[in-house]
C-alpha positions as CSV (number, residue, x, y, z in Angstrom):
1,M,9.7,-17.4,-6.3
2,I,10.5,-15.1,-3.5
3,D,11.4,-15.3,-0.4
4,A,10.5,-11.9,1.1
5,V,9.0,-8.6,0.9
6,L,11.1,-5.5,1.3
7,V,8.4,-2.9,2.9
8,V,10.0,0.8,2.3
9,L,8.9,3.7,3.7
10,T,9.8,7.6,2.4
11,K,9.2,10.5,2.6
12,A,10.7,14.3,0.3
13,V,11.8,17.2,1.8
14,P,9.5,19.5,2.3
15,G,9.5,21.2,-1.2
16,R,11.3,18.1,-3.1
17,E,8.2,15.9,-3.6
18,A,8.6,16.3,-7.6
19,D,12.6,15.9,-7.7
20,M,12.3,12.5,-4.9
21,E,9.7,10.7,-7.4
22,D,11.6,11.6,-10.3
23,W,14.8,9.6,-8.6
24,Y,12.9,7.3,-6.6
25,T,10.7,6.1,-10.1
26,N,13.7,6.4,-13.1
27,I,17.0,5.8,-11.1
28,H,17.1,4.5,-7.6
29,V,14.0,1.6,-8.5
30,R,16.4,0.9,-11.6
31,D,19.4,0.8,-9.2
32,A,18.1,-1.8,-7.3
33,L,16.6,-4.1,-9.5
34,R,20.3,-4.5,-11.2
35,F,21.2,-5.9,-7.6
36,R,21.5,-9.8,-6.9
37,G,18.9,-10.8,-4.6
38,S,15.6,-8.7,-7.0
39,V,13.2,-9.4,-8.9
40,T,10.6,-6.9,-9.1
41,A,9.5,-3.6,-7.6
42,Q,6.8,-1.1,-7.8
43,R,5.9,2.4,-5.8
44,F,2.6,3.7,-4.5
45,R,1.5,7.0,-2.5
46,L,-0.4,7.6,-0.2
47,A,-3.8,7.9,-0.9
48,A,-5.8,11.2,-0.4
49,D,-9.0,9.5,1.2
50,Q,-8.4,7.0,4.5
51,P,-10.2,4.4,5.7
52,C,-8.5,4.9,9.1
53,P,-6.7,7.6,9.2
54,P,-3.6,7.0,11.5
55,E,-2.6,9.7,13.5
56,G,0.8,11.7,13.5
57,F,1.3,9.6,10.2
58,D,3.1,11.6,7.4
59,W,5.2,8.8,5.5
60,Q,4.3,10.3,1.6
61,Y,5.4,7.2,-0.2
62,L,5.7,2.7,-0.1
63,A,7.8,0.6,-2.4
64,F,7.5,-3.1,-2.7
65,Y,10.5,-5.0,-3.8
66,D,9.9,-8.8,-3.8
67,V,13.1,-10.5,-3.4
68,F,14.3,-14.1,-3.9
69,D,17.5,-13.7,-2.0
70,P,16.9,-11.2,1.8
71,V,21.0,-11.4,2.1
72,R,22.7,-10.7,-0.7
73,F,20.4,-7.8,-2.2
74,S,21.0,-6.4,1.5
75,R,24.3,-6.7,1.5
76,E,24.4,-5.5,-2.3
77,H,22.8,-2.0,-0.9
78,L,25.2,-1.9,2.0
79,D,28.1,-2.3,-0.5
80,N,27.0,0.1,-3.1
81,A,25.2,2.7,-0.9
82,L,25.8,6.5,-2.2
83,T,28.4,5.0,-4.6
84,S,28.2,5.3,-8.7
85,R,26.5,1.8,-8.5
86,M,23.2,3.6,-6.3
87,Q,23.0,7.4,-5.8
88,V,20.6,8.8,-3.4
89,S,19.3,12.1,-4.2
90,D,18.9,15.2,-1.6
91,A,15.8,15.3,-2.1
92,I,15.1,11.9,0.2
93,D,14.8,12.9,3.9
94,D,16.8,10.4,4.9
95,S,16.6,11.1,9.1
96,L,14.9,7.6,9.1
97,L,14.5,4.3,7.3
98,Y,12.1,2.7,7.3
99,D,13.4,-0.7,5.2
100,F,12.4,-4.0,6.4
101,H,11.8,-7.4,5.5
102,Y,8.6,-9.3,6.1
103,Y,8.6,-13.5,5.1
104,P,5.3,-14.4,3.6
105,L,3.1,-16.7,5.7
106,L,-1.0,-16.8,3.4
107,F,-1.5,-16.0,0.1
108,Q,-4.4,-15.5,-1.6
109,D,-5.4,-14.6,-5.1
110,N,-8.7,-14.3,-6.5
111,D,-8.2,-14.0,-10.0
112,P,-4.9,-14.8,-11.7
113,E,-6.2,-13.9,-14.8
114,L,-7.0,-10.2,-13.6
115,V,-4.0,-8.0,-13.6
116,H,-3.6,-5.8,-10.5
117,A,-3.8,-2.4,-11.9
118,G,-4.2,-0.2,-8.4
119,G,-3.2,0.6,-5.1
120,V,-2.9,-0.9,-1.7
121,I,-4.0,-1.3,1.4
122,L,-1.4,-1.9,3.8
123,E,-2.4,-3.7,7.4
124,E,0.4,-3.4,10.0
125,L,-0.1,-5.9,12.8
126,N,1.8,-5.8,16.1
127,P,0.4,-8.1,18.3
128,G,1.5,-8.8,22.4
129,A,5.2,-9.6,23.4
130,D,2.7,-12.9,24.9
131,G,0.5,-13.3,22.0
132,D,2.6,-14.2,18.8
133,D,1.1,-17.5,18.0
134,A,-1.8,-17.0,19.1
135,F,-2.5,-14.1,16.7
136,R,-0.8,-15.5,13.8
137,Q,-3.1,-18.3,14.5
138,W,-6.7,-16.1,14.6
139,Y,-5.8,-14.0,11.7
140,A,-5.3,-16.6,9.3
141,E,-8.7,-18.6,10.0
142,N,-10.5,-15.7,11.0
143,Y,-9.7,-12.4,9.2
144,F,-7.6,-12.7,6.4
145,R,-9.6,-15.2,3.8
146,E,-12.5,-12.8,4.8
147,A,-10.6,-9.5,3.8
148,A,-9.2,-10.7,0.6
149,M,-12.9,-11.1,-0.7
150,R,-13.8,-8.0,0.4
151,P,-14.2,-5.6,-2.9
152,G,-12.0,-4.0,-4.3
153,I,-9.4,-7.0,-3.4
154,K,-7.1,-8.5,-6.0
155,S,-4.7,-10.5,-3.8
156,A,-4.1,-10.9,-0.7
157,A,-0.5,-11.7,1.3
158,F,0.2,-12.0,5.3
159,L,4.0,-11.4,5.9
160,K,5.8,-11.3,9.1
161,F,9.3,-9.6,10.3
162,R,12.3,-11.9,10.8
163,T,15.6,-10.6,12.2
164,F,17.1,-12.5,8.9
165,G,18.4,-10.3,6.3
166,Q,17.7,-7.1,7.2
167,M,19.5,-4.3,6.1
168,I,19.1,-2.2,8.7
169,P,20.2,-2.6,12.2
170,M,16.3,-1.9,13.7
171,T,13.3,-3.7,14.6
172,P,10.2,-2.5,12.8
173,D,7.0,-0.5,14.5
174,Y,5.3,-3.3,13.6
175,R,5.8,-7.6,13.2
176,Y,3.4,-8.2,10.9
177,V,1.6,-6.9,8.0
178,A,-0.7,-7.9,5.2
179,I,-1.1,-6.0,1.7
180,Y,-4.1,-6.0,-0.4
181,R,-3.6,-5.5,-3.7
182,I,-6.6,-3.5,-5.1
183,N,-8.3,-2.2,-8.2
184,D,-11.4,-0.4,-6.6
185,G,-10.0,2.0,-4.5
186,E,-13.3,3.5,-3.8
187,A,-14.8,-0.1,-2.9
188,A,-11.7,-1.2,-1.0
189,R,-11.5,2.0,1.6
190,K,-15.4,1.9,2.1
191,A,-14.7,-2.2,3.2
192,W,-12.1,-0.9,5.6
193,I,-13.9,1.9,7.3
194,G,-13.7,0.6,10.8
195,A,-11.3,-2.4,10.2
196,D,-8.7,-1.0,12.6
197,A,-11.1,-1.1,15.2
198,M,-12.5,-4.4,14.5
199,L,-8.8,-5.8,14.7
200,E,-8.5,-4.4,18.3
201,K,-12.1,-5.6,19.5
202,S,-10.6,-8.9,18.9
203,G,-8.4,-9.1,22.0
204,M,-5.6,-10.0,20.0
205,L,-3.6,-7.1,19.4
206,P,-3.1,-4.2,22.1
207,P,-3.9,-1.3,22.0
208,D,-2.2,0.3,18.9
209,G,-1.4,-2.6,17.4
210,A,-2.9,-2.0,13.8
211,R,-1.9,0.4,11.3
212,I,-4.0,0.5,8.0
213,T,-3.2,3.1,5.2
214,Q,-4.2,2.9,1.5
215,W,-1.5,4.0,-1.5
216,D,-2.6,4.2,-4.9
217,R,-0.1,3.4,-7.4
218,A,2.7,5.4,-8.8
219,T,4.1,3.5,-10.9
220,P,3.8,0.0,-12.6
221,R,5.6,-2.8,-11.3
222,L,9.0,-3.1,-13.3
223,T,10.7,-6.3,-13.2
224,K,14.9,-7.0,-13.1
225,D,14.1,-8.1,-17.1
226,D,12.8,-4.8,-17.4
227,V,15.8,-2.9,-16.5
228,Q,18.3,-5.3,-18.0
229,H,16.2,-5.2,-21.1
230,P,15.1,-1.5,-20.8
231,T,12.8,-0.3,-23.6
232,A,15.0,2.8,-25.4
233,A,12.1,5.2,-24.2
234,G,12.6,3.5,-20.1
235,L,16.7,4.1,-21.0
236,A,15.8,7.0,-22.2
237,E,14.0,8.4,-19.1
238,E,16.3,7.1,-16.7
239,E,19.0,9.3,-18.9
240,R,17.4,12.5,-18.3
241,A,16.7,11.9,-15.1
242,R,20.0,11.3,-13.6
243,A,20.8,14.8,-15.8
244,H,18.3,16.2,-14.2
245,M,20.4,15.2,-10.4
246,G,23.2,16.2,-11.2
247,D,25.6,16.0,-7.8
248,R,22.9,16.7,-6.1
249,V,22.9,13.7,-3.9
250,R,23.5,12.5,-0.5
251,T,27.0,11.5,0.6
252,G,26.7,10.5,4.1
253,G,24.8,8.2,6.1
254,T,25.7,4.6,5.7
255,E,26.3,4.2,9.0
256,K,22.3,3.7,9.0
257,L,22.8,0.7,7.3
258,A,24.0,-3.0,8.8
259,M,23.5,-6.5,8.1
260,S,21.5,-7.6,11.1
């Protein structure tokens, strides 16, 4: 059972994309899964074709961490960031951190026997300050179930940001997210064209109250067990990545992390 999903957006220092990907996939995710409170992690890359191209969006990578104890997981990050237990490559652009726990409200799996082998559609949603309850009810009753049955969808989750257990002293741009895991990226992209306008026309969201992005799978889902009991190949890849990174690591920036 999970209590929250940590949603992380990141980008690389220009020209250092390969180093960023190597560090995140083979070192950082594994370090994080060694922390108490974590369950699984998976990475995605921004898809070239977008159903609702977001204006000014420059994030390159998305990661999800399934978490059963967000307070512990955040504390572990705060205590260990930039130490030998969690080295941070200087290939990541850390000018802005975007790491927020969201707490599940709804979940639907269209076929539990079907493996998720594709990417995701991520909806980020921000209703007006006075319309929170009405929006949540409308989304659950009038949008979520229909969207979850669109072509290419494996499963769907609707989640809300809460201040509890956060690791950075900020609030996200969007208080709600919906994660639609997809196995047919082209079918899902076509199904979501115009979805941002549909959401705003509902009257439940202000202008610019929805941001919809599509992401391609970058890695398979990794579990805590995969990290605690690695294969020889997995361990060799981590050791190679650490040797490649060497001392090109960040040594400052922990002041950006703070328990809420």
